[in-house]
N, C-alpha and C positions, 0 to 999 in steps of 0.2 A: 410487480411491474406497474409503472405509472399508467393511468388511464389517459386516453387521448385528450388533448386540449387542457389537461390539468397541469399547473406549474410544478416544477421539480421542488422537492423539499430539501433544504440544506441540511446535511448531517454535521455532526460535531467535528469531523475531520476536515471540512471545507474551510478555507480561509475566509475571514470577513470581507465584505465588499469594500472597495476603496472609497474613501470619502471624497466627494466632489462638491465644491461650493460655487454657486452662481452669484457673482457679486452685484450685478445690476441688471436683473432680468426684466424689469418693468417695460422698458422701451420696446424690447423684442416681443414680450408677451404680457400685455396689460390684462389678460384674463381670457382672451379669445382663442388661445392655443393651449396645447397640453404638454406638460413635462413628463408624462407617464413613461414614454420610451426611455428617457434618461433615468428615471427612478428604477426601471428594471435592470439597469446596468451597474448602478453604484449606490452608495449611501449619499443621498442628495439633500443639500440644503440650498434653498433659493432665497436671496434677498432682493427686494425691489430696487433698493439703492444702497450703495456702500461707499461713501466717500471718506468715512472715518472708521476707526476700530477695525481696520483691515486685518492686522496681525491676529487679533483676538478672534475674528470671524473665520479666518482661514486656518486657525490652529489645528494641526493634525491632518490637514488636507493633502491628499496626493495630487489632486487635480483642481484647477481653477478655471472657470469660464468668466470672461470679462468682455464688456462692450466698450465702455468709455472710462472705466475706473483704471487709473494708471497702476501698472505693476512695476515697481521700482526695484533697483538692486537691493536697497535696504529691506524692502518687504520680502524679497526672495531669501535674503540672508537669515531672516527670522523664521523661515519655514523650511526646516531641514528635510521634511518628508516630501516636499513639493517636487514633482518631476514632470508635470504637464500643465501647460497654459493654453487654453483654447480661446481665440479671439472671436467674438460674435460679430464679426465685420470683416471687410477685406483689408482695410488699412491696418498697419502693424505698429504705428508710432506710439501706441498706448503702452507698449511693453518695451522695457530695456533689453533689447535683443542681445547685446554684447554680454550683459550680466547673465542672461539665461543661458547663452552658449557656454560661458565659463563654468557654470554650475551643472551643465549637462541636462538642462531642462528642455524638454521638447515643446516647441511652440507651433501651433497650427492656426490657420485663418479660414475664412469662408469666402472663396472667390466666386464671382459670377453667379450670385444667387438671384439677382434681380435687375439685370441691365435694362430689361424692357420697362420696369417700373421707373427707373431714373430717367430713361429716355422720354417716357411719358411726362415726367415733371418738367423736363427741358421744354417740351412743346406746350405744356400748360402755361409756362411763363411767356413763351413766344406768342401764343395766341392771346394771352391776357393783354399784351401790349399792342398787338396788331388789330385786335377786334374791340378792345376796351369794353369788355362784357360787363364788368363790375360797375364801371362808371355809368353805363347806360341803364343797367338794371336799377341802380339807385335812383336815377333820374325819373324813370318810368314810375317807380313806386312812390316818388315824391309828387307825382301828378303832372309832370312836364309833358308827357305824351298826350294825356287827356286834354291839355290846354293848347296843343299844337294846332296850327292852321293847316298843316300838311299831314299826309298819311304816314310819314316817317320823319325822323329828325336825327341829327348826329351832333354830338358835342365836341368832337375832335376828328381829325382826318383819320380814316381807316386805311389799312395797308394790306395789299395782297402779297402772299408769300411767293407766288409763282414768279420765277425769274430773279428772285433775290439771291444773293450769295451768302451762304452759311459757312463760316470758318470754324473748324474744329481744332482746338489745341490739344493734341493727343489723339490716339486712335486705337483705344482698347475696345473691350466688349460693349461698353455703353455708347461710346462715340460711333461704333459701327452701327448700332441700332438707330442712333440719331440720324446718321447719314441716310439710312434706308427710308426713314420717315420723311426726311427732307426731299429726297428724290421723288417720293410719291406725291409731294406737293409741287413737283417740277421746279425745285430750287436748284441752284448751282452749289456744289459742295467743294470746299477746299480744306486741306489738312496741313497743319504744321505739327511735327511729331519729334519727340526726342529719340524714340526707338524706331529705326527705319527698317527693321528686319521684316515686319509684317507687310505683305504686299497690299497695295491699295486697289480698290475696284476700278475698273476702267473709266467709270463716270466721275471719279474723284481726282482732283488735281492737287499735287503737292506744292506748297509754297513755303518760303521762309517765314518765320514768325512776324517779322516787321511787314513783309508784303501782305500776309494774311490780315493783319490788323488794319492796314491802310486801305484794303480793297473790299472787306466784308461788310455786308449790311447787318449781319448778326454774327456774333462771336460766342462760342460756347466752350468752356474750359473742361477738359477731361484728362488732366494729368495728375500724378500723385504729388503730395506735398513733401518736398525734399529740400536740402540746403540750396540746391540749384534753382528750384522753382519757387522758393519763398518770395512772396511779393513779386512774382513774375510780371504781373500787371501793375506797374508803378507809374509815377507821374510822367516819366518820359514816354513810356509806351502808351499811356492814355492819350497823349497828344498825337500819336500816330493814327488813332482810330478815327474813321471818317465821321463827319458831323451827323448827328441823329441816329447813329448805329445803336444796336442793342447788345449789351454784354450779359451773358448768362453764366452763372457759376453754380453747378450742382456737385462740384468735386470737393474742394477744401477751402475754407475761408481764408487761410493764410496765403493763398495764391495771389491775393489782391491787397494792395496798399489801400486800406479802407478810407483813410483820411484823404488821400489823393482822389479816390473815386468819388467820395462825397462832394469834394470841391467841384469836380467836373460835372456831376449831376446837377448841383445847385446853380452852376453857370449855364445849364441848358445845353451842354455840348453833346450829351448822349443819354441813353436810357439803360436801365439794368434790371435784371431779375435774378435773385439769388435764393438758394435753399440752404446755404451754409454761411457762417460768419467765423471770424478768427477766434472768438471765444464763445462757447455755447454752454449754458444760456448766455446771451450777451448782457453786458453791463448797460445801464440806461443811457450812459454817455457815448455809446457807440455812434459814430457820426452818421452811419447809414440809416439808423432808425428814424432820424429826422430829415433825411435828405429828400429832395424832389425826385420825381421821375424814376422811382424804383419800386419793384414788388419784392417782398421778402416772405418766404415760407420757412417754418421752423424745423429745418433738416428732416423733412418727411418724404423726400423723393424715394428713399429706399423702403418705405414703411407700408406699402400696400399689404393687405392680408396675405395675398398669394406669395409675395416676396418674403415676408416674415416667416411664413410656414416653410418655404424652401430653405431659408437661412437656418431655421431650427433643425430641419431634417439633416442638412449637411453637417451642422455642428455636432449633432448626436452621432452621425456616422463617423465623424472624426474621432470622437471619444471611443466609440466601439472599436475602431481600427487601432487606436493606441493600446487599448486593453488586449488586443490580439497580437500586438507587436508588428502590425502591418500598417504603418502610419500613412495617412492620407493628408494632402494639403499642408505638408510640413513647411514651415518657414525656416526654422533652424532645427 
């Protein structure tokens, strides 16, 4: 009989554990989290990054976990033993879902692991522009406060959020969190959404997209990237946005026509704060990198320690449920 708290010993009649390969684990776990729970479930191999040699690295794998490494139909065809793909994110466009469905491969994702973290990033950009903290911090450290004739000084006009209208494009878990924060700041909140099944809070007004763009002081994008939403914010819609409004994007870079946005920013028509770009990492010639009036963070809204730990926990639970044939968070 096993002693309490001692691991079971595999005997020769037990089948070997299934092989699982993590293709790009570094972004999720740069070293501050543990893969141990996953190691206990399967024969685990973790690669920090895997944009090449995919077929070789996945050879013999029954399960794959991917964050941003594309899983194509061609890769699936080269891996006859593969029957599970776990996406270490909420978005699913990194996997050819039709090919996976045709081959009978189960695909799962990780929904709602950190809406509070992304909502926090939305307001980090909003407060960056309304308070101009970085600008004034640099000026103080350069000696401008010490040389000031007054007890305070400001380099640009500061803005109160109270009474301003925040327009949310989409109203999922993240936008719901953003709305709650905005209401705490005593802002007015409007929503334009593709899916109208979810009821809105009584404090939140529904508007058409064009009306939202033309009336909001701050616009925050919270919709998935699909064929219908690709470059949803284009040259024509940018012209609808009221002068000096702030456009926030923490969803997907492809929601915005970046060339058109850069032109509007450089003309001084509006401001922007983005955590995502159309290609990541961006090419040096991305027009937003050299545009005026924009703050850019490197897709880290999701990446607080707490959110990454929650993501890893759910991903491991997904694997465990698949091994039990009781699949959670199934996409197909």
